[in-house]
N, C-alpha and C positions, 0 to 999 in steps of 0.2 A: 781704467776700469774695463773689464771685458763684458761682452754681451752674452748672456746665457739664455738659452731657449729651452723651455720645458718640452720634452718629447711626448707626443700623444701615444695612445695605446697601439695604433697601427705601427708606428716606428719602434716601439718597445717590442712588439710581436716579432718584427724582423730581426731585432737583436737577439731575442730569445731563440728564434729558429736557428740563427747562425751559431750561437753557443751550444745549443743542443746537438747540432750537426757535427761541430768540431770536437766538442769535449763531453757531450752526453749529459751535461748539467747546466742549470741556470741559477742566477741569484734568487734565493728564496726569501720571502719577506715582503713587507709592504713598503717598497721603495719607489721613488720618482727618479727619473733620469733627466739630466740637463746636458746640453751640448753647447760648447763655446764656438767662437768663430774659426778656431783651428781644428774643428771636428773632434775635439776631445770630449769624452763622455764622463760625467760625474754622477755618482749615485748618492742620493740623500734620502732621509726619512720622508715619507709621503706628506707628513704634516707640514714640513718646510716648503713643499711644493705649492702650498696654498698662499704663500707670501708673494705679494706683487714685487717682483725683482726690479722692475723698471724704476721704482721709487727709492731703491737702495743703491749705495755705492759699495759694491762687493768685488773684491779682487778674486777670491776663490771661495767655492762653496761645495761641500761634499767630498767624497772620496773619488779620486781620479781612477777610473777602472778600465778605460779602453780608448782607442782612437779609431775613427771610421774614415777610411779613404777609399773612394771609388767603390763603395759597396762592400769593402772588406773590413772586417773587425779584428783588431789586434789588441789583446789584453795588455794592460800595464802590469808592472811587477806586482803592485798591490792588488789589482783586479784578479790576477792569476792566483795569488795567495788566498784572497777572500773566497773565490769560487771553489777552490779545492778544500778549504777549511769547512765551508758549508756542506760540501759533498761528504767529507769524512764524518762530520757530526751525524749525518743522516744515513751513513754507511752506503752511499751511492757510488757506483763505479764511475771513474773518470777516464775518458778516452784520451789518447795521444799524449800521455805523459812519458817523457824520455828520461831515464835514469842516467846520470852522468857519473863518470869516475872522478877520483880526486884530481887527476891530471887535467881532465877536461874542464872541471870547475875552475881550476887555476887559469887555464887558457881563456875560458869564457870571461873571467873577471879582468883579464888583461885586454879584452876587447877583440879577441880573435874569433873568426868563424871556426866552427868545429866540423871536421871531416867525420861523418858518421852515416852509415848506410841504414836507412829506415824503410826501405821499399820505394817504389817508383812514384808514389803520389806526392805532389807538392802540397804542403798544408802547414798550418800553424800547430806548434807543439808546445807543451808546458815542460819546462826543464826542472828536474828535481835532483837533489843530492841527499841521499838517505831519506829523512822525512821532511826536509825543507824544500819549498817551492822557490826557485830562483827567478822565475819570470816566464815570459812567452817569447818564442822565436819562430821564425819561418824556416821550414825545411824545404830545400830546393836542390834538386840534382845532386844528392849525396852530401850536402852541406847544411849545417844549421847556421843560419845567418844571425849574427849578433846584433841585437837591438838594445843592448844595455847602455843607458846614458853614461856619458863620460864622467859625470859626478859620482857614479857608483862604481867606476872602474878602479882598479889598483890591485895590489897584491892581497891575496886573501889567505887567511890561515884556516886550513881545513883539518 
């Protein structure tokens, strides 16, 4: 059983500021955020946040949306998809979306880093192919570093 901590409004404000800075949008709605011992963030309905988790044996709760390491927030695949979906519904612009070609998508799903020049600033980017959001990756020194978990890797039909 993992230990989940409900984030307070100050911690949520920091997450919101990071997402707004990197992507220009934040998760809209009445959500609570939980963090486990491995610094993974989960988003749940705020009403579930009122439950005393210490009295329950819970393995997982909510949608895994991001991971926080050393003050840096990296969206999960599902978190990236949810963030962009909400932005598209409200017709809000999303920053740092990188459109991949068919060849790049195939290389990405094989676990390879992608050589792509996006400017000199190291940052997190959202990867897209046509209208699909594939996930979040770090852009550093002319490369998009692949964070795709091995379970999701393999040959992809595009």
